[in-house]
C-alpha positions as CSV (number, residue, x, y, z in Angstrom):
1,M,76.5,-5.9,20.6
2,A,78.4,-6.0,17.6
3,S,81.7,-8.8,17.4
4,I,84.6,-9.9,14.8
5,R,84.5,-13.3,13.8
6,V,88.2,-14.0,12.0
7,R,88.3,-17.0,9.7
8,E,90.8,-18.4,6.7
9,R,90.2,-18.6,3.5
10,K,90.4,-21.1,1.0
11,D,93.2,-19.0,-0.8
12,G,95.3,-18.3,2.3
13,G,93.7,-15.1,3.3
14,T,91.9,-14.2,6.1
15,T,88.2,-12.9,6.4
16,H,86.9,-10.5,9.4
17,T,82.9,-10.1,9.8
18,V,81.5,-7.8,11.7
19,T,78.1,-9.1,13.1
20,W,75.3,-7.7,14.7
21,R,71.2,-7.7,15.6
22,D,69.9,-4.6,14.2
23,G,69.1,-2.4,17.2
24,G,70.7,-4.5,19.1
25,A,67.7,-6.5,20.2
26,R,67.9,-10.5,20.7
27,T,65.0,-10.9,17.8
28,G,67.1,-8.1,15.5
29,K,67.9,-9.5,11.9
30,Q,71.0,-10.4,11.7
31,E,73.5,-8.0,9.6
32,S,77.0,-8.8,8.7
33,E,79.8,-7.2,6.8
34,K,82.9,-8.2,5.6
35,F,87.1,-6.9,5.5
36,D,89.8,-8.5,4.6
37,D,92.1,-6.3,7.8
38,M,91.3,-6.2,11.5
39,K,91.8,-3.1,11.8
40,S,89.2,-1.8,9.2
41,A,87.0,-4.5,11.1
42,E,87.7,-2.7,14.5
43,R,86.6,0.6,13.2
44,F,83.6,-0.5,11.2
45,R,82.5,-2.4,15.0
46,D,82.9,0.6,16.3
47,L,80.8,3.1,14.4
48,V,78.3,0.3,14.7
49,Q,77.6,0.6,18.5
50,G,78.2,4.5,18.2
51,H,75.3,4.0,16.3
52,G,72.6,2.0,18.6
53,E,74.1,-1.3,16.8
54,Q,72.8,0.0,13.3
55,W,74.5,0.5,9.8
56,P,76.2,3.4,10.1
57,P,74.3,6.4,7.9
58,G,75.9,6.6,4.2
59,W,77.6,3.3,4.3
60,V,76.5,1.1,1.3
61,K,77.0,-2.7,2.4
62,G,80.4,-4.1,0.2
63,K,81.5,-0.8,-0.3
64,G,81.4,1.6,2.2
65,F,80.5,5.2,2.5
66,V,79.5,6.1,-0.9
67,E,78.5,9.6,-1.8
68,E,74.2,9.5,-2.4
69,Q,73.7,10.2,-6.1
70,P,70.6,11.5,-7.2
71,A,68.1,9.0,-8.6
72,E,68.0,8.8,-12.3
73,P,63.8,10.5,-13.1
74,E,62.1,7.5,-14.3
75,P,60.6,7.3,-17.9
76,D,57.6,8.7,-18.1
77,V,55.2,5.7,-19.4
78,D,51.4,5.8,-19.1
79,P,50.5,2.4,-17.8
80,E,47.9,2.1,-20.2
81,T,50.5,2.0,-23.2
82,M,52.2,-1.4,-21.1
83,F,51.9,-3.9,-23.1
84,G,49.8,-6.8,-20.9
85,A,47.5,-3.8,-20.3
86,Y,47.0,-1.7,-23.8
87,A,46.8,-6.0,-24.9
88,L,43.6,-7.1,-23.3
89,N,42.1,-4.4,-23.6
90,F,42.5,-4.4,-27.7
91,V,40.8,-7.6,-27.4
92,D,37.5,-6.4,-24.9
93,L,37.3,-3.3,-28.2
94,L,37.2,-5.9,-30.9
95,T,33.8,-6.0,-32.9
96,G,32.3,-8.6,-34.9
97,V,34.3,-11.6,-32.9
98,Q,32.8,-14.4,-30.9
99,G,33.6,-14.4,-27.4
100,G,35.1,-18.2,-27.8
101,T,37.9,-16.2,-30.5
102,K,38.2,-13.2,-28.0
103,A,39.1,-16.0,-24.9
104,K,41.7,-17.6,-27.3
105,Y,43.3,-13.9,-28.1
106,R,43.5,-13.8,-24.6
107,Q,45.2,-16.9,-23.1
108,M,47.9,-16.0,-26.5
109,I,48.6,-13.0,-25.0
110,E,49.2,-13.8,-21.5
111,C,50.5,-17.3,-22.4
112,N,52.6,-16.3,-25.5
113,M,53.4,-12.5,-25.0
114,V,53.0,-11.2,-21.8
115,P,56.6,-13.5,-20.9
116,W,58.6,-11.5,-23.2
117,F,57.0,-8.1,-23.6
118,R,55.6,-7.2,-19.9
119,D,58.0,-4.6,-19.4
120,F,58.1,-3.2,-22.6
121,S,55.1,-0.4,-24.1
122,V,53.8,-0.2,-27.3
123,A,54.1,3.6,-27.5
124,D,57.1,4.9,-28.7
125,G,59.6,5.5,-26.1
126,P,62.7,4.4,-24.3
127,E,60.6,0.8,-23.7
128,S,59.5,0.8,-26.7
129,I,58.8,-3.6,-28.6
130,T,61.2,-3.2,-31.0
131,G,61.7,-5.7,-34.0
132,D,64.7,-7.1,-32.5
133,A,62.9,-8.0,-29.4
134,I,60.0,-9.8,-31.7
135,K,62.2,-11.6,-33.4
136,L,63.7,-13.0,-30.3
137,W,60.3,-13.8,-29.5
138,V,59.8,-15.6,-32.8
139,N,62.6,-17.8,-32.0
140,D,61.6,-18.4,-28.1
141,L,58.6,-19.7,-29.5
142,E,60.0,-22.2,-32.3
143,E,62.3,-23.2,-29.9
144,G,60.1,-24.0,-26.8
145,R,61.8,-21.0,-24.3
146,W,59.8,-19.4,-21.8
147,G,60.4,-15.6,-21.9
148,P,62.2,-13.6,-19.3
149,Y,58.7,-13.8,-16.8
150,P,57.2,-17.2,-17.2
151,P,54.1,-17.7,-15.3
152,E,54.2,-19.1,-11.8
153,G,54.6,-22.9,-12.1
154,A,55.0,-22.9,-15.5
155,R,55.8,-26.3,-17.3
156,K,58.5,-26.8,-19.7
157,R,57.3,-25.0,-22.9
158,R,57.0,-27.6,-26.3
159,K,58.0,-25.9,-29.3
160,Y,55.4,-24.5,-31.7
161,R,54.6,-25.7,-35.0
162,A,55.3,-22.9,-38.0
163,K,51.3,-22.1,-38.1
164,T,51.0,-22.3,-34.1
165,T,54.1,-19.9,-34.0
166,R,52.4,-17.5,-37.5
167,D,49.3,-16.9,-35.5
168,N,50.8,-15.7,-32.7
169,H,52.6,-13.0,-34.4
170,G,49.1,-12.1,-36.1
171,L,47.7,-11.1,-33.1
172,L,50.9,-9.5,-31.6
173,S,51.1,-6.9,-35.2
174,S,47.2,-7.0,-34.7
175,I,48.0,-4.4,-31.4
176,L,50.8,-3.0,-33.0
177,Q,48.7,-1.7,-35.7
178,A,46.2,-0.4,-33.5
179,A,48.8,0.8,-31.2
180,V,50.1,3.0,-34.9
181,L,46.6,3.6,-35.5
182,G,45.8,5.3,-32.6
183,G,48.9,7.8,-33.1
184,K,50.9,5.8,-29.7
185,R,53.8,4.6,-32.2
186,A,55.2,5.5,-35.9
187,T,55.4,2.2,-37.5
188,N,54.6,-1.7,-36.6
189,P,57.8,-3.6,-35.8
190,C,55.9,-6.9,-36.8
191,V,56.5,-6.0,-39.9
192,G,59.4,-7.4,-41.7
193,T,59.7,-10.4,-39.6
194,R,60.6,-13.4,-41.3
195,L,57.9,-16.7,-40.0
196,P,58.4,-20.4,-40.7
197,R,56.8,-20.7,-43.5
198,A,53.8,-22.9,-43.0
199,D,55.1,-26.2,-44.7
200,D,58.5,-26.0,-42.5
201,T,56.6,-28.0,-40.0
202,D,53.2,-29.2,-40.5
203,S,54.0,-31.0,-43.9
204,D,52.4,-34.5,-42.0
205,E,50.1,-32.2,-39.3
206,M,47.0,-33.6,-41.7
207,C,46.1,-36.8,-41.8
208,F,44.9,-39.0,-44.5
209,L,43.2,-42.1,-44.4
210,E,42.9,-44.9,-47.1
211,H,39.6,-46.3,-47.8
212,W,40.9,-49.9,-46.3
213,E,42.5,-48.0,-43.0
214,Y,39.6,-46.5,-42.5
215,A,37.6,-49.5,-42.6
216,L,40.3,-50.7,-39.9
217,V,39.7,-47.9,-37.6
218,H,35.3,-48.3,-38.1
219,K,35.4,-52.0,-37.2
220,H,36.8,-51.1,-33.8
221,L,34.4,-48.2,-33.5
222,K,31.4,-48.9,-30.4
223,A,27.9,-49.2,-31.3
224,D,27.0,-45.8,-30.4
225,A,30.2,-44.0,-32.3
226,S,29.4,-45.8,-35.2
227,D,27.0,-44.0,-37.5
228,I,28.3,-39.9,-36.4
229,V,32.1,-41.0,-37.8
230,E,31.1,-42.6,-40.9
231,L,28.3,-39.7,-41.5
232,A,32.0,-37.3,-41.0
233,A,34.1,-39.1,-43.3
234,G,31.4,-39.1,-45.7
235,T,29.8,-35.1,-45.3
236,G,33.3,-34.0,-44.3
237,L,31.5,-31.9,-41.5
238,R,32.8,-30.6,-38.5
239,W,32.6,-31.5,-35.3
240,G,30.9,-28.9,-34.0
241,E,28.7,-29.0,-36.8
242,L,28.3,-32.5,-36.7
243,T,27.6,-33.0,-33.4
244,A,24.9,-30.0,-33.6
245,L,22.6,-31.2,-36.1
246,Q,19.1,-31.6,-35.5
247,K,16.0,-33.9,-37.1
248,R,15.3,-30.4,-38.6
249,D,18.0,-30.1,-40.6
250,I,17.0,-33.1,-42.9
251,V,16.1,-31.8,-46.0
252,R,15.3,-32.5,-49.4
253,R,17.8,-30.8,-52.8
254,N,16.8,-31.5,-56.4
255,G,14.6,-34.5,-55.3
256,R,18.4,-36.0,-53.2
257,P,18.2,-36.5,-49.4
258,A,20.8,-33.9,-48.0
259,L,22.0,-32.2,-45.0
260,R,21.6,-28.2,-44.3
261,I,24.0,-26.7,-42.1
262,Q,23.1,-24.0,-40.2
263,R,24.5,-24.1,-36.3
264,T,27.3,-25.2,-35.0
265,W,28.9,-25.2,-31.1
266,K,31.1,-22.5,-29.9
267,L,32.7,-21.3,-26.9
268,D,31.6,-18.3,-25.4
269,E,34.2,-15.7,-23.2
270,H,33.9,-17.6,-20.0
271,G,34.6,-21.3,-21.6
272,K,30.6,-21.8,-21.5
273,R,29.0,-23.9,-24.7
274,Y,26.4,-22.7,-27.2
275,M,24.8,-23.6,-30.4
276,G,24.7,-20.7,-33.1
277,P,25.3,-19.9,-36.3
278,P,28.3,-21.3,-38.0
279,K,31.8,-19.2,-38.5
280,T,31.1,-17.8,-41.9
281,K,28.9,-17.2,-44.5
282,R,30.0,-20.1,-46.7
283,S,29.8,-22.6,-44.0
284,R,26.2,-22.1,-44.2
285,R,25.1,-24.6,-47.1
286,T,23.4,-28.0,-48.0
287,L,25.1,-31.3,-48.4
288,V,23.3,-33.7,-50.6
289,L,23.6,-37.8,-49.1
290,T,24.2,-40.9,-50.9
291,P,21.7,-43.3,-50.1
292,R,23.8,-45.1,-47.4
293,L,24.3,-41.6,-44.9
294,S,20.8,-40.8,-45.9
295,A,19.6,-44.2,-43.9
296,I,22.0,-43.4,-41.1
297,V,20.5,-39.6,-40.1
298,Q,17.2,-41.5,-41.3
299,R,17.8,-44.0,-37.9
300,A,18.8,-41.1,-36.4
301,A,16.2,-39.3,-36.1
302,R,13.3,-41.7,-35.8
303,G,11.1,-40.7,-33.0
304,K,13.2,-37.8,-31.8
305,A,11.5,-34.0,-31.9
306,T,12.2,-31.8,-34.4
307,D,14.8,-29.9,-32.5
308,A,15.9,-33.0,-30.9
309,L,20.2,-33.6,-31.4
310,L,20.8,-36.6,-34.4
311,F,23.6,-37.4,-32.1
312,P,23.7,-37.5,-28.6
313,A,26.5,-38.6,-25.9
314,P,25.0,-41.4,-24.2
315,E,24.5,-39.3,-21.1
316,G,22.2,-36.8,-22.9
317,G,23.8,-33.6,-24.6
318,A,26.5,-33.1,-27.3
319,W,29.6,-35.0,-27.6
320,L,32.2,-33.1,-26.3
321,P,35.0,-33.4,-28.3
322,A,38.0,-34.5,-25.7
323,T,35.0,-37.1,-24.3
324,F,34.2,-39.1,-27.9
325,R,38.4,-38.7,-28.6
326,R,38.9,-40.5,-25.2
327,Q,35.8,-43.0,-24.9
328,R,35.8,-43.6,-28.3
329,W,38.0,-42.6,-30.7
330,L,41.5,-43.4,-29.0
331,P,40.2,-47.1,-28.2
332,A,39.2,-48.1,-31.7
333,I,42.9,-46.4,-33.3
334,A,44.6,-48.7,-30.4
335,K,43.1,-51.6,-31.4
336,A,43.5,-51.2,-35.4
337,Q,47.5,-51.1,-34.6
338,Q,47.1,-53.3,-32.3
339,E,45.2,-56.2,-34.0
340,E,45.3,-54.7,-37.5
341,G,48.9,-53.0,-38.3
342,L,47.3,-49.5,-38.4
343,T,50.3,-47.2,-38.5
344,K,48.7,-44.0,-38.9
345,T,47.4,-42.2,-36.0
346,P,44.5,-40.2,-37.2
347,R,43.0,-37.5,-35.0
348,V,39.1,-37.3,-35.3
349,H,39.3,-33.7,-37.6
350,D,41.3,-35.8,-40.0
351,L,37.9,-37.4,-40.8
352,R,37.3,-34.0,-42.8
353,H,40.7,-34.6,-44.5
354,T,40.2,-37.2,-45.8
355,H,37.2,-37.0,-46.7
356,A,38.7,-34.3,-48.6
357,S,41.1,-36.6,-50.5
358,W,38.7,-39.3,-51.5
359,M,37.0,-36.4,-53.5
360,I,40.0,-35.4,-54.9
361,A,41.3,-39.1,-55.6
362,A,37.4,-39.1,-57.4
363,K,38.5,-36.2,-59.0
364,I,35.6,-34.1,-57.9
365,P,37.1,-30.3,-59.1
366,L,38.2,-27.8,-55.6
367,P,35.2,-25.4,-56.0
368,A,32.8,-28.2,-55.3
369,I,34.7,-29.6,-52.4
370,Q,35.4,-25.9,-51.2
371,A,31.5,-25.7,-51.0
372,R,30.7,-28.8,-49.5
373,L,33.2,-28.2,-47.0
374,G,32.4,-25.2,-46.0
375,H,35.4,-22.9,-46.7
376,E,34.9,-19.1,-47.3
377,S,37.6,-19.0,-49.6
378,I,39.1,-21.5,-52.8
379,Q,42.5,-20.6,-51.3
380,T,41.8,-22.2,-48.1
381,T,41.3,-25.1,-50.6
382,V,44.4,-25.0,-52.3
383,D,46.1,-24.1,-49.9
384,R,44.9,-27.3,-47.2
385,Y,44.5,-30.5,-50.1
386,G,46.3,-28.7,-53.2
387,H,49.5,-30.9,-52.9
388,L,47.2,-34.6,-52.9
389,L,46.5,-33.2,-57.0
390,D,49.1,-35.6,-58.0
391,I,46.7,-37.5,-57.7
392,L,45.7,-36.4,-61.7
393,D,49.4,-36.9,-63.0
394,D,47.5,-39.4,-65.7
395,E,45.2,-36.2,-66.5
396,V,47.7,-34.0,-66.7
397,I,50.1,-35.4,-68.9
398,A,47.3,-36.7,-70.9
399,A,45.7,-33.4,-71.3
400,V,49.7,-31.8,-72.2
401,D,49.9,-34.3,-75.1
402,Q,46.3,-33.9,-76.6
403,A,47.7,-30.2,-76.7
404,F,50.5,-30.9,-78.2
405,A,48.5,-33.5,-80.9
406,L,46.7,-30.2,-81.8
407,T,49.4,-28.3,-82.8
408,R,50.4,-30.6,-85.3
409,C,47.1,-30.7,-87.1
410,P,45.8,-27.9,-89.6
411,A,44.1,-25.1,-88.9
412,P,40.7,-24.9,-90.4
413,A,39.4,-24.6,-92.6
414,D,37.6,-21.0,-92.7
415,V,40.9,-20.2,-91.7
416,L,42.5,-21.3,-94.4
417,L,40.0,-19.5,-96.6
418,A,40.2,-16.5,-94.8
419,R,44.1,-16.5,-95.8
420,E,43.3,-16.6,-99.2
421,D,41.3,-13.9,-99.5
422,V,44.0,-12.0,-98.0
423,A,46.7,-12.5,-100.2
424,A,44.4,-12.5,-103.3
425,A,43.8,-9.3,-102.2
426,A,47.4,-8.4,-101.7
C-alpha cells in the first residue's frame, strides 16, 4: 500500500516521498514520486491507491499530469544507407582487391569509423554525415579519443600517426564517393578536410642503420637468423618476399647470380596465410647478388627440393613476422643496446630502409633503387628516401660550381663563325 516518507534536506527544506510497489504485490517493482509539501503528497498517494497501486494514467514522473503530445514521425531513413551497413557492403563489392586488404578495411571501419558514424547515413538528409563531423573525427584520431560508441571493453586509444589518419580518411572518402556515384548524396563531405602531413609526426618512423650499427645487431643474432637478416639487408626484400623464397628462385642474370622475386606471403579475408604473387607488377623483379649473398642462398638451398623454402622456421614452415621479431630480432637488439651501446631500436622492416640508405650513400640513382625495391612508382622512392640525398651534397656543389665555371668560357668556334656570317650579311 502506498505510503509517505518525510525527510529533511540539507538546505533545511523537507521532501515528501510517496512509495509503493507496482500492483500492490510484495514482489512488484518499487516506485516512488517526490513532493515538496504534505498536501500534494497525500493527494498523489490517494490517486495511486485509487488506481490499484499503479501510476495514475497521464501522470509523468517528476512532472505531474502532462497532456500527451503526438510523437514526431521518425525520419524515413533507408537502413541500407546507415554508415556501418553501407561501408561494409562497399568493401564486400570491391574488385581487384586482395582478401587480406578487405579484412584490413573491415577492421578500419569497425574500429575507426563506426564508433563515430554509427547513427549517420551516407545519404543526404537530416542524418547525413557532414564535413564538420568528419573534421571532429580526424581530430579524435589524432588525439587518441574514442567516438560516442566505443566497442565493448575498449581500451584507451592511442594517438594515430599522420599516415594512419590519412589512410583512414582515404578509405572513408572512397566510401562516401561511392555514395555520390550511386546517387545517394550530392557531394563528398571528405573533400576539403585538412589532414596532418606525413612529415608532421612520421619523420622518425624509419630507422636507418649505419654499417657499424648493423654489424652490432648481426653479431648477436642466433645462427638460424643470421643468414636471413644478412640477405634482407643486402637486397631490401620485404619480409613476405624473403620468407617465400624457394630453391627454384635462384637464377642467373647476365652471368651473375640472382634471385627472382615472384611470390610473397599474403592473408585471406579470414586471416589465413597463403602464398601468392607480389603486391604489384614491379614487385616481380630479379635482383643480382654479390658473391657473399650468393653463397648464403646456395648454402640455404643445399639438399632441398626445388619448391622448398630457403629460410624456414626451426619447426618448419615460414617464419611468422611476430615470432621472428619476438624470438630472434628483439633479443639481438637488446643485447646490442646493453653490451655494445646501440642507441637505435630498429624494426625488421628497417633492414629494407637501411638497404636503400646504403645504396643512396653509394650514389646509386633513385630509378635503380626503385627497381631493386620493387616500388610501383618512382614517387614512392623519392617520398621515402629523397631526404637522404643530402649525402650527395658535395657532388651537387661541385656540379653547380662546374656549371658556373663553364659560363665564363668563350662560345664554341662554330658559334663564333656563325655570328661572323650574320654580321657580314648585315
